[in-house]
N, CA, C and O atoms as a GROMACS GRO file, in nm:
protein
  544
    1MET      N    1  -6.104  17.136  18.318
    1MET     CA    2  -5.962  17.122  18.344
    1MET      C    3  -5.900  17.019  18.249
    1MET      O    4  -5.788  17.038  18.200
    2ARG      N    5  -5.972  16.913  18.224
    2ARG     CA    6  -5.921  16.808  18.136
    2ARG      C    7  -5.898  16.864  17.994
    2ARG      O    8  -5.798  16.831  17.931
    3THR      N    9  -5.991  16.949  17.946
    3THR     CA   10  -5.976  17.010  17.813
    3THR      C   11  -5.853  17.099  17.808
    3THR      O   12  -5.781  17.098  17.709
    4LEU      N   13  -5.829  17.176  17.913
    4LEU     CA   14  -5.711  17.262  17.918
    4LEU      C   15  -5.583  17.180  17.912
    4LEU      O   16  -5.488  17.219  17.843
    5LEU      N   17  -5.577  17.069  17.981
    5LEU     CA   18  -5.460  16.982  17.976
    5LEU      C   19  -5.441  16.922  17.837
    5LEU      O   20  -5.329  16.911  17.788
    6LEU      N   21  -5.552  16.884  17.773
    6LEU     CA   22  -5.541  16.830  17.637
    6LEU      C   23  -5.486  16.935  17.541
    6LEU      O   24  -5.401  16.904  17.458
    7LEU      N   25  -5.534  17.059  17.551
    7LEU     CA   26  -5.485  17.164  17.463
    7LEU      C   27  -5.341  17.202  17.493
    7LEU      O   28  -5.268  17.244  17.403
    8LEU      N   29  -5.299  17.188  17.619
    8LEU     CA   30  -5.161  17.216  17.655
    8LEU      C   31  -5.066  17.114  17.593
    8LEU      O   32  -4.960  17.150  17.542
    9PHE      N   33  -5.103  16.987  17.599
    9PHE     CA   34  -5.014  16.882  17.549
    9PHE      C   35  -5.040  16.845  17.403
    9PHE      O   36  -4.954  16.785  17.338
   10PHE      N   37  -5.156  16.880  17.351
   10PHE     CA   38  -5.190  16.850  17.212
   10PHE      C   39  -5.249  16.975  17.146
   10PHE      O   40  -5.369  16.978  17.120
   11PRO      N   41  -5.168  17.078  17.119
   11PRO     CA   42  -5.220  17.204  17.068
   11PRO      C   43  -5.285  17.192  16.930
   11PRO      O   44  -5.359  17.282  16.890
   12PHE      N   45  -5.258  17.083  16.857
   12PHE     CA   46  -5.320  17.069  16.726
   12PHE      C   47  -5.470  17.044  16.738
   12PHE      O   48  -5.539  17.046  16.637
   13LEU      N   49  -5.522  17.019  16.860
   13LEU     CA   50  -5.665  17.002  16.880
   13LEU      C   51  -5.737  17.136  16.898
   13LEU      O   52  -5.860  17.139  16.898
   14ALA      N   53  -5.663  17.245  16.913
   14ALA     CA   54  -5.723  17.377  16.935
   14ALA      C   55  -5.788  17.429  16.807
   14ALA      O   56  -5.752  17.387  16.697
   15LYS      N   57  -5.883  17.518  16.823
   15LYS     CA   58  -5.948  17.581  16.708
   15LYS      C   59  -5.851  17.679  16.644
   15LYS      O   60  -5.756  17.727  16.707
   16GLY      N   61  -5.876  17.707  16.516
   16GLY     CA   62  -5.792  17.804  16.446
   16GLY      C   63  -5.659  17.748  16.402
   16GLY      O   64  -5.560  17.822  16.396
   17GLN      N   65  -5.653  17.620  16.372
   17GLN     CA   66  -5.529  17.558  16.325
   17GLN      C   67  -5.530  17.553  16.173
   17GLN      O   68  -5.633  17.527  16.111
   18TYR      N   69  -5.414  17.578  16.113
   18TYR     CA   70  -5.400  17.577  15.969
   18TYR      C   71  -5.283  17.487  15.932
   18TYR      O   72  -5.171  17.508  15.980
   19VAL      N   73  -5.307  17.389  15.846
   19VAL     CA   74  -5.201  17.303  15.797
   19VAL      C   75  -5.152  17.361  15.665
   19VAL      O   76  -5.232  17.400  15.580
   20GLY      N   77  -5.021  17.366  15.650
   20GLY     CA   78  -4.967  17.425  15.529
   20GLY      C   79  -4.834  17.368  15.489
   20GLY      O   80  -4.781  17.277  15.553
   21LEU      N   81  -4.780  17.423  15.382
   21LEU     CA   82  -4.650  17.383  15.330
   21LEU      C   83  -4.543  17.475  15.387
   21LEU      O   84  -4.562  17.597  15.390
   22ARG      N   85  -4.434  17.419  15.431
   22ARG     CA   86  -4.321  17.497  15.484
   22ARG      C   87  -4.202  17.476  15.391
   22ARG      O   88  -4.160  17.362  15.368
   23THR      N   89  -4.149  17.585  15.340
   23THR     CA   90  -4.029  17.578  15.257
   23THR      C   91  -3.923  17.669  15.319
   23THR      O   92  -3.956  17.768  15.385
   24ALA      N   93  -3.798  17.634  15.298
   24ALA     CA   94  -3.692  17.713  15.360
   24ALA      C   95  -3.561  17.696  15.284
   24ALA      O   96  -3.541  17.600  15.210
   25TYR      N   97  -3.473  17.792  15.306
   25TYR     CA   98  -3.333  17.785  15.262
   25TYR      C   99  -3.249  17.797  15.388
   25TYR      O  100  -3.272  17.886  15.469
   26THR      N  101  -3.153  17.707  15.405
   26THR     CA  102  -3.068  17.708  15.524
   26THR      C  103  -2.921  17.709  15.484
   26THR      O  104  -2.878  17.631  15.400
   27PHE      N  105  -2.847  17.799  15.546
   27PHE     CA  106  -2.702  17.807  15.528
   27PHE      C  107  -2.639  17.767  15.662
   27PHE      O  108  -2.671  17.826  15.765
   28THR      N  109  -2.550  17.668  15.661
   28THR     CA  110  -2.492  17.619  15.785
   28THR      C  111  -2.345  17.586  15.769
   28THR      O  112  -2.298  17.559  15.659
   29ASN      N  113  -2.275  17.588  15.879
   29ASN     CA  114  -2.135  17.545  15.886
   29ASN      C  115  -2.045  17.619  15.788
   29ASN      O  116  -1.946  17.563  15.740
   30LYS      N  117  -2.076  17.744  15.759
   30LYS     CA  118  -1.996  17.831  15.672
   30LYS      C  119  -1.978  17.778  15.529
   30LYS      O  120  -1.902  17.838  15.453
   31ALA      N  121  -2.046  17.669  15.492
   31ALA     CA  122  -2.021  17.614  15.359
   31ALA      C  123  -2.138  17.541  15.297
   31ALA      O  124  -2.139  17.521  15.176
   32TYR      N  125  -2.236  17.500  15.373
   32TYR     CA  126  -2.340  17.412  15.321
   32TYR      C  127  -2.471  17.487  15.301
   32TYR      O  128  -2.513  17.566  15.386
   33HIS      N  129  -2.534  17.462  15.187
   33HIS     CA  130  -2.661  17.523  15.151
   33HIS      C  131  -2.764  17.412  15.136
   33HIS      O  132  -2.743  17.316  15.062
   34TYR      N  133  -2.877  17.425  15.206
   34TYR     CA  134  -2.981  17.323  15.202
   34TYR      C  135  -3.115  17.386  15.171
   34TYR      O  136  -3.145  17.497  15.215
   35GLY      N  137  -3.196  17.315  15.094
   35GLY     CA  138  -3.335  17.351  15.074
   35GLY      C  139  -3.417  17.267  15.170
   35GLY      O  140  -3.374  17.158  15.210
   36PHE      N  141  -3.533  17.315  15.209
   36PHE     CA  142  -3.618  17.241  15.302
   36PHE      C  143  -3.760  17.241  15.249
   36PHE      O  144  -3.808  17.342  15.198
   37ALA      N  145  -3.828  17.128  15.261
   37ALA     CA  146  -3.970  17.117  15.227
   37ALA      C  147  -4.036  17.028  15.330
   37ALA      O  148  -3.982  16.924  15.369
   38GLY      N  149  -4.154  17.069  15.374
   38GLY     CA  150  -4.225  16.991  15.474
   38GLY      C  151  -4.365  17.045  15.496
   38GLY      O  152  -4.412  17.131  15.422
   39VAL      N  153  -4.431  16.994  15.598
   39VAL     CA  154  -4.565  17.039  15.635
   39VAL      C  155  -4.559  17.103  15.772
   39VAL      O  156  -4.473  17.069  15.854
   40SER      N  157  -4.651  17.197  15.797
   40SER     CA  158  -4.655  17.263  15.926
   40SER      C  159  -4.799  17.274  15.974
   40SER      O  160  -4.892  17.282  15.895
   41ASN      N  161  -4.815  17.273  16.105
   41ASN     CA  162  -4.944  17.295  16.170
   41ASN      C  163  -4.932  17.428  16.243
   41ASN      O  164  -4.855  17.439  16.339
   42ASN      N  165  -5.006  17.529  16.198
   42ASN     CA  166  -4.990  17.665  16.246
   42ASN      C  167  -5.113  17.711  16.322
   42ASN      O  168  -5.226  17.682  16.282
   43SER      N  169  -5.091  17.784  16.430
   43SER     CA  170  -5.204  17.843  16.500
   43SER      C  171  -5.253  17.965  16.424
   43SER      O  172  -5.184  18.014  16.335
   44ASP      N  173  -5.370  18.013  16.457
   44ASP     CA  174  -5.428  18.129  16.392
   44ASP      C  175  -5.333  18.248  16.406
   44ASP      O  176  -5.305  18.290  16.518
   45PRO      N  177  -5.282  18.304  16.295
   45PRO     CA  178  -5.183  18.412  16.304
   45PRO      C  179  -5.246  18.543  16.346
   45PRO      O  180  -5.316  18.607  16.267
   46PHE      N  181  -5.223  18.583  16.467
   46PHE     CA  182  -5.274  18.709  16.517
   46PHE      C  183  -5.156  18.785  16.575
   46PHE      O  184  -5.067  18.823  16.499
   47TYR      N  185  -5.150  18.808  16.704
   47TYR     CA  186  -5.034  18.875  16.764
   47TYR      C  187  -4.928  18.776  16.808
   47TYR      O  188  -4.810  18.810  16.815
   48ALA      N  189  -4.968  18.656  16.837
   48ALA     CA  190  -4.874  18.554  16.881
   48ALA      C  191  -4.927  18.418  16.840
   48ALA      O  192  -5.048  18.402  16.820
   49GLY      N  193  -4.840  18.322  16.828
   49GLY     CA  194  -4.885  18.189  16.788
   49GLY      C  195  -4.773  18.088  16.793
   49GLY      O  196  -4.661  18.117  16.833
   50LEU      N  197  -4.808  17.967  16.751
   50LEU     CA  198  -4.718  17.853  16.759
   50LEU      C  199  -4.734  17.770  16.634
   50LEU      O  200  -4.844  17.760  16.580
   51SER      N  201  -4.627  17.710  16.587
   51SER     CA  202  -4.637  17.616  16.476
   51SER      C  203  -4.542  17.500  16.499
   51SER      O  204  -4.433  17.515  16.555
   52TYR      N  205  -4.586  17.384  16.454
   52TYR     CA  206  -4.505  17.262  16.456
   52TYR      C  207  -4.481  17.224  16.311
   52TYR      O  208  -4.566  17.249  16.226
   53TYR      N  209  -4.368  17.163  16.283
   53TYR     CA  210  -4.342  17.123  16.145
   53TYR      C  211  -4.256  16.997  16.140
   53TYR      O  212  -4.188  16.960  16.236
   54ALA      N  213  -4.261  16.933  16.024
   54ALA     CA  214  -4.176  16.817  15.995
   54ALA      C  215  -4.148  16.818  15.846
   54ALA      O  216  -4.233  16.855  15.766
   55GLY      N  217  -4.028  16.777  15.811
   55GLY     CA  218  -3.990  16.776  15.670
   55GLY      C  219  -3.847  16.729  15.654
   55GLY      O  220  -3.792  16.662  15.742
   56SER      N  221  -3.787  16.764  15.542
   56SER     CA  222  -3.651  16.719  15.514
   56SER      C  223  -3.571  16.828  15.444
   56SER      O  224  -3.620  16.897  15.356
   57HIS      N  225  -3.446  16.840  15.485
   57HIS     CA  226  -3.349  16.925  15.416
   57HIS      C  227  -3.290  16.843  15.301
   57HIS      O  228  -3.272  16.722  15.314
   58VAL      N  229  -3.262  16.908  15.191
   58VAL     CA  230  -3.198  16.843  15.077
   58VAL      C  231  -3.079  16.929  15.037
   58VAL      O  232  -3.093  17.050  15.016
   59GLY      N  233  -2.962  16.866  15.027
   59GLY     CA  234  -2.843  16.940  14.990
   59GLY      C  235  -2.731  16.846  14.949
   59GLY      O  236  -2.747  16.724  14.949
   60SER      N  237  -2.618  16.903  14.914
   60SER     CA  238  -2.503  16.826  14.872
   60SER      C  239  -2.395  16.832  14.981
   60SER      O  240  -2.365  16.938  15.035
   61HIS      N  241  -2.338  16.716  15.010
   61HIS     CA  242  -2.230  16.707  15.109
   61HIS      C  243  -2.124  16.612  15.055
   61HIS      O  244  -2.150  16.493  15.035
   62LYS      N  245  -2.004  16.665  15.032
   62LYS     CA  246  -1.891  16.588  14.979
   62LYS      C  247  -1.927  16.515  14.849
   62LYS      O  248  -1.890  16.400  14.829
   63GLY      N  249  -2.000  16.586  14.762
   63GLY     CA  250  -2.031  16.532  14.631
   63GLY      C  251  -2.151  16.440  14.624
   63GLY      O  252  -2.180  16.387  14.516
   64THR      N  253  -2.221  16.417  14.733
   64THR     CA  254  -2.339  16.331  14.730
   64THR      C  255  -2.461  16.409  14.777
   64THR      O  256  -2.451  16.499  14.861
   65ILE      N  257  -2.576  16.374  14.723
   65ILE     CA  258  -2.701  16.435  14.766
   65ILE      C  259  -2.737  16.378  14.902
   65ILE      O  260  -2.730  16.257  14.924
   66GLN      N  261  -2.775  16.466  14.993
   66GLN     CA  262  -2.804  16.424  15.129
   66GLN      C  263  -2.944  16.474  15.170
   66GLN      O  264  -2.979  16.590  15.146
   67PHE      N  265  -3.023  16.385  15.231
   67PHE     CA  266  -3.154  16.418  15.286
   67PHE      C  267  -3.142  16.414  15.438
   67PHE      O  268  -3.097  16.314  15.495
   68VAL      N  269  -3.181  16.522  15.504
   68VAL     CA  270  -3.170  16.532  15.650
   68VAL      C  271  -3.310  16.560  15.706
   68VAL      O  272  -3.356  16.674  15.702
   69PRO      N  273  -3.380  16.456  15.759
   69PRO     CA  274  -3.513  16.479  15.816
   69PRO      C  275  -3.507  16.566  15.941
   69PRO      O  276  -3.410  16.560  16.017
   70GLU      N  277  -3.613  16.647  15.962
   70GLU     CA  278  -3.614  16.740  16.075
   70GLU      C  279  -3.756  16.759  16.128
   70GLU      O  280  -3.853  16.758  16.051
   71ILE      N  281  -3.767  16.776  16.260
   71ILE     CA  282  -3.891  16.818  16.323
   71ILE      C  283  -3.859  16.941  16.406
   71ILE      O  284  -3.746  16.960  16.449
   72GLY      N  285  -3.960  17.025  16.429
   72GLY     CA  286  -3.934  17.145  16.507
   72GLY      C  287  -4.060  17.217  16.548
   72GLY      O  288  -4.171  17.179  16.510
   73ALA      N  289  -4.042  17.322  16.627
   73ALA     CA  290  -4.152  17.406  16.673
   73ALA      C  291  -4.104  17.550  16.673
   73ALA      O  292  -3.989  17.579  16.706
   74ASP      N  293  -4.195  17.641  16.637
   74ASP     CA  294  -4.167  17.784  16.637
   74ASP      C  295  -4.272  17.857  16.718
   74ASP      O  296  -4.390  17.822  16.714
   75LEU      N  297  -4.229  17.959  16.791
   75LEU     CA  298  -4.317  18.047  16.866
   75LEU      C  299  -4.292  18.187  16.814
   75LEU      O  300  -4.176  18.228  16.800
   76TYR      N  301  -4.399  18.261  16.786
   76TYR     CA  302  -4.379  18.398  16.739
   76TYR      C  303  -4.470  18.493  16.816
   76TYR      O  304  -4.580  18.457  16.856
   77MET      N  305  -4.420  18.614  16.837
   77MET     CA  306  -4.493  18.720  16.905
   77MET      C  307  -4.465  18.849  16.829
   77MET      O  308  -4.351  18.895  16.823
   78MET      N  309  -4.570  18.908  16.770
   78MET     CA  310  -4.558  19.030  16.690
   78MET      C  311  -4.456  19.008  16.578
   78MET      O  312  -4.482  18.931  16.486
   79LEU      N  313  -4.341  19.073  16.585
   79LEU     CA  314  -4.239  19.057  16.482
   79LEU      C  315  -4.121  18.972  16.526
   79LEU      O  316  -4.023  18.960  16.451
   80PHE      N  317  -4.126  18.914  16.643
   80PHE     CA  318  -4.016  18.833  16.696
   80PHE      C  319  -4.055  18.686  16.690
   80PHE      O  320  -4.169  18.650  16.720
   81GLY      N  321  -3.962  18.602  16.652
   81GLY     CA  322  -3.987  18.459  16.649
   81GLY      C  323  -3.869  18.382  16.705
   81GLY      O  324  -3.755  18.426  16.697
   82MET      N  325  -3.898  18.267  16.762
   82MET     CA  326  -3.792  18.179  16.811
   82MET      C  327  -3.837  18.035  16.793
   82MET      O  328  -3.956  18.007  16.783
   83GLY      N  329  -3.741  17.945  16.788
   83GLY     CA  330  -3.777  17.806  16.765
   83GLY      C  331  -3.668  17.710  16.805
   83GLY      O  332  -3.558  17.749  16.843
   84LEU      N  333  -3.703  17.584  16.796
   84LEU     CA  334  -3.611  17.475  16.825
   84LEU      C  335  -3.638  17.364  16.726
   84LEU      O  336  -3.754  17.328  16.703
   85SER      N  337  -3.532  17.311  16.666
   85SER     CA  338  -3.548  17.201  16.572
   85SER      C  339  -3.448  17.091  16.604
   85SER      O  340  -3.340  17.116  16.659
   86VAL      N  341  -3.486  16.971  16.568
   86VAL     CA  342  -3.401  16.853  16.587
   86VAL      C  343  -3.398  16.778  16.455
   86VAL      O  344  -3.502  16.742  16.400
   87ASN      N  345  -3.278  16.753  16.405
   87ASN     CA  346  -3.265  16.668  16.287
   87ASN      C  347  -3.164  16.558  16.317
   87ASN      O  348  -3.116  16.548  16.429
   88THR      N  349  -3.132  16.477  16.219
   88THR     CA  350  -3.042  16.363  16.243
   88THR      C  351  -2.898  16.406  16.264
   88THR      O  352  -2.813  16.323  16.298
   89HIS      N  353  -2.868  16.535  16.245
   89HIS     CA  354  -2.733  16.586  16.263
   89HIS      C  355  -2.715  16.672  16.387
   89HIS      O  356  -2.609  16.671  16.449
   90ALA      N  357  -2.820  16.748  16.426
   90ALA     CA  358  -2.801  16.848  16.531
   90ALA      C  359  -2.933  16.892  16.595
   90ALA      O  360  -3.042  16.866  16.544
   91ILE      N  361  -2.917  16.958  16.708
   91ILE     CA  362  -3.025  17.030  16.775
   91ILE      C  363  -2.996  17.178  16.754
   91ILE      O  364  -2.884  17.223  16.781
   92THR      N  365  -3.095  17.256  16.707
   92THR     CA  366  -3.071  17.395  16.673
   92THR      C  367  -3.172  17.489  16.738
   92THR      O  368  -3.286  17.495  16.694
   93PRO      N  369  -3.133  17.561  16.843
   93PRO     CA  370  -3.217  17.671  16.892
   93PRO      C  371  -3.190  17.793  16.805
   93PRO      O  372  -3.077  17.814  16.760
   94ARG      N  373  -3.294  17.874  16.781
   94ARG     CA  374  -3.277  17.990  16.693
   94ARG      C  375  -3.376  18.100  16.729
   94ARG      O  376  -3.476  18.076  16.797
   95ALA      N  377  -3.348  18.221  16.682
   95ALA     CA  378  -3.436  18.336  16.704
   95ALA      C  379  -3.421  18.430  16.585
   95ALA      O  380  -3.319  18.428  16.515
   96GLY      N  381  -3.523  18.514  16.563
   96GLY     CA  382  -3.515  18.607  16.452
   96GLY      C  383  -3.642  18.686  16.433
   96GLY      O  384  -3.720  18.706  16.526
   97VAL      N  385  -3.662  18.730  16.309
   97VAL     CA  386  -3.777  18.812  16.272
   97VAL      C  387  -3.883  18.723  16.209
   97VAL      O  388  -3.852  18.634  16.129
   98SER      N  389  -4.010  18.746  16.247
   98SER     CA  390  -4.120  18.667  16.193
   98SER      C  391  -4.238  18.760  16.162
   98SER      O  392  -4.278  18.837  16.249
   99LEU      N  393  -4.292  18.752  16.043
   99LEU     CA  394  -4.408  18.830  16.005
   99LEU      C  395  -4.530  18.738  16.010
   99LEU      O  396  -4.554  18.661  15.917
  100VAL      N  397  -4.606  18.746  16.118
  100VAL     CA  398  -4.723  18.661  16.148
  100VAL      C  399  -4.702  18.515  16.108
  100VAL      O  400  -4.794  18.450  16.057
  101ASN      N  401  -4.584  18.466  16.131
  101ASN     CA  402  -4.547  18.327  16.107
  101ASN      C  403  -4.551  18.287  15.960
  101ASN      O  404  -4.538  18.168  15.929
  102LYS      N  405  -4.570  18.381  15.870
  102LYS     CA  406  -4.568  18.350  15.726
  102LYS      C  407  -4.426  18.353  15.671
  102LYS      O  408  -4.384  18.262  15.600
  103TYR      N  409  -4.353  18.460  15.705
  103TYR     CA  410  -4.217  18.478  15.656
  103TYR      C  411  -4.125  18.495  15.776
  103TYR      O  412  -4.155  18.570  15.868
  104GLN      N  413  -4.012  18.424  15.774
  104GLN     CA  414  -3.920  18.427  15.887
  104GLN      C  415  -3.776  18.433  15.838
  104GLN      O  416  -3.740  18.375  15.736
  105ILE      N  417  -3.696  18.505  15.913
  105ILE     CA  418  -3.550  18.502  15.897
  105ILE      C  419  -3.496  18.474  16.037
  105ILE      O  420  -3.515  18.554  16.129
  106GLN      N  421  -3.428  18.361  16.052
  106GLN     CA  422  -3.382  18.320  16.184
  106GLN      C  423  -3.236  18.280  16.182
  106GLN      O  424  -3.188  18.219  16.086
  107ALA      N  425  -3.166  18.316  16.288
  107ALA     CA  426  -3.027  18.275  16.307
  107ALA      C  427  -3.021  18.187  16.431
  107ALA      O  428  -3.093  18.209  16.528
  108GLY      N  429  -2.935  18.088  16.426
  108GLY     CA  430  -2.923  17.998  16.539
  108GLY      C  431  -2.785  17.937  16.546
  108GLY      O  432  -2.696  17.972  16.469
  109TYR      N  433  -2.770  17.845  16.639
  109TYR     CA  434  -2.644  17.775  16.656
  109TYR      C  435  -2.672  17.626  16.669
  109TYR      O  436  -2.737  17.582  16.764
  110SER      N  437  -2.625  17.548  16.573
  110SER     CA  438  -2.650  17.403  16.572
  110SER      C  439  -2.550  17.331  16.661
  110SER      O  440  -2.429  17.348  16.648
  111LEU      N  441  -2.603  17.250  16.750
  111LEU     CA  442  -2.522  17.167  16.840
  111LEU      C  443  -2.521  17.025  16.783
  111LEU      O  444  -2.624  16.957  16.788
  112PRO      N  445  -2.407  16.978  16.730
  112PRO     CA  446  -2.403  16.850  16.659
  112PRO      C  447  -2.432  16.731  16.750
  112PRO      O  448  -2.396  16.730  16.868
  113LEU      N  449  -2.497  16.631  16.691
  113LEU     CA  450  -2.528  16.506  16.761
  113LEU      C  451  -2.433  16.393  16.722
  113LEU      O  452  -2.437  16.286  16.783
  114ARG      N  453  -2.348  16.416  16.623
  114ARG     CA  454  -2.253  16.315  16.579
  114ARG      C  455  -2.127  16.382  16.526
  114ARG      O  456  -2.125  16.503  16.506
  115ASN      N  457  -2.024  16.305  16.503
  115ASN     CA  458  -1.894  16.360  16.466
  115ASN      C  459  -1.891  16.421  16.326
  115ASN      O  460  -1.830  16.526  16.307
  116ASP      N  461  -1.955  16.358  16.228
  116ASP     CA  462  -1.947  16.406  16.090
  116ASP      C  463  -2.069  16.490  16.050
  116ASP      O  464  -2.110  16.487  15.934
  117ALA      N  465  -2.128  16.563  16.144
  117ALA     CA  466  -2.249  16.640  16.118
  117ALA      C  467  -2.221  16.759  16.027
  117ALA      O  468  -2.124  16.832  16.048
  118THR      N  469  -2.306  16.778  15.926
  118THR     CA  470  -2.293  16.897  15.843
  118THR      C  471  -2.359  17.018  15.909
  118THR      O  472  -2.324  17.132  15.879
  119PHE      N  473  -2.453  16.993  15.998
  119PHE     CA  474  -2.516  17.101  16.073
  119PHE      C  475  -2.441  17.119  16.204
  119PHE      O  476  -2.463  17.044  16.299
  120HIS      N  477  -2.354  17.217  16.210
  120HIS     CA  478  -2.292  17.257  16.337
  120HIS      C  479  -2.242  17.400  16.325
  120HIS      O  480  -2.198  17.444  16.218
  121GLY      N  481  -2.250  17.471  16.435
  121GLY     CA  482  -2.211  17.611  16.434
  121GLY      C  483  -2.325  17.702  16.389
  121GLY      O  484  -2.442  17.665  16.399
  122PHE      N  485  -2.289  17.820  16.340
  122PHE     CA  486  -2.386  17.921  16.298
  122PHE      C  487  -2.476  17.869  16.187
  122PHE      O  488  -2.429  17.806  16.092
  123THR      N  489  -2.605  17.895  16.199
  123THR     CA  490  -2.704  17.854  16.099
  123THR      C  491  -2.798  17.971  16.070
  123THR      O  492  -2.846  18.036  16.163
  124LEU      N  493  -2.823  17.998  15.943
  124LEU     CA  494  -2.914  18.103  15.902
  124LEU      C  495  -3.023  18.041  15.816
  124LEU      O  496  -2.994  17.966  15.723
  125SER      N  497  -3.150  18.071  15.847
  125SER     CA  498  -3.263  18.015  15.772
  125SER      C  499  -3.358  18.125  15.727
  125SER      O  500  -3.385  18.220  15.800
  126ILE      N  501  -3.407  18.110  15.605
  126ILE     CA  502  -3.512  18.195  15.550
  126ILE      C  503  -3.630  18.102  15.522
  126ILE      O  504  -3.617  18.007  15.446
  127VAL      N  505  -3.746  18.131  15.585
  127VAL     CA  506  -3.859  18.038  15.585
  127VAL      C  507  -3.983  18.105  15.528
  127VAL      O  508  -4.010  18.222  15.554
  128ILE      N  509  -4.059  18.028  15.449
  128ILE     CA  510  -4.192  18.070  15.404
  128ILE      C  511  -4.290  17.960  15.443
  128ILE      O  512  -4.277  17.845  15.400
  129ASN      N  513  -4.389  17.996  15.525
  129ASN     CA  514  -4.499  17.908  15.562
  129ASN      C  515  -4.618  17.944  15.475
  129ASN      O  516  -4.670  18.055  15.484
  130ALA      N  517  -4.662  17.853  15.392
  130ALA     CA  518  -4.775  17.879  15.303
  130ALA      C  519  -4.898  17.808  15.359
  130ALA      O  520  -4.913  17.687  15.344
  131PHE      N  521  -4.986  17.886  15.423
  131PHE     CA  522  -5.113  17.832  15.471
  131PHE      C  523  -5.220  17.937  15.452
  131PHE      O  524  -5.190  18.056  15.450
  132GLU      N  525  -5.343  17.895  15.437
  132GLU     CA  526  -5.453  17.986  15.406
  132GLU      C  527  -5.496  18.067  15.526
  132GLU      O  528  -5.539  18.011  15.627
  133HIS      N  529  -5.484  18.197  15.518
  133HIS     CA  530  -5.542  18.287  15.616
  133HIS      C  531  -5.540  18.430  15.564
  133HIS      O  532  -5.645  18.492  15.550
  134PHE      N  533  -5.424  18.483  15.536
  134PHE     CA  534  -5.411  18.617  15.483
  134PHE      C  535  -5.386  18.612  15.334
  134PHE      O  536  -5.336  18.510  15.284
  135PRO      N  537  -5.419  18.717  15.260
  135PRO     CA  538  -5.400  18.712  15.116
  135PRO      C  539  -5.253  18.719  15.071
  135PRO      O  540  -5.226  18.689  14.955
  136TRP      N  541  -5.159  18.757  15.155
  136TRP     CA  542  -5.020  18.766  15.111
  136TRP      C  543  -4.945  18.639  15.132
  136TRP      O  544  -4.826  18.631  15.100
   0.00000   0.00000   0.00000
């Protein structure tokens, strides 16, 4: 029972975990384009799985380069994926298409955490998780 509780609260201890690079392009607030780079901890990609990630968005806002750190989690089942992320600007629940957690296209709605947040409203993300398992 103790092992089950550990795996429930600390899934990175489970077998079949793959650490990889997560890259993404995010379009938000009808005007802002951000690149994303970070690391992810992915479960063994089969029919369903889970991944956690952390990294930073990089983009331009009002003529200055802006770095927006973010953490998040994604759950995928077959071709459907959903996730939740938190960054210094907003909380973003999202859902979309996921191909064994390698390639994702997700749409969501960012709920701003501050007044001058660049992440608010409709958000579209295209994600590539690069970790060793399948040849593609």
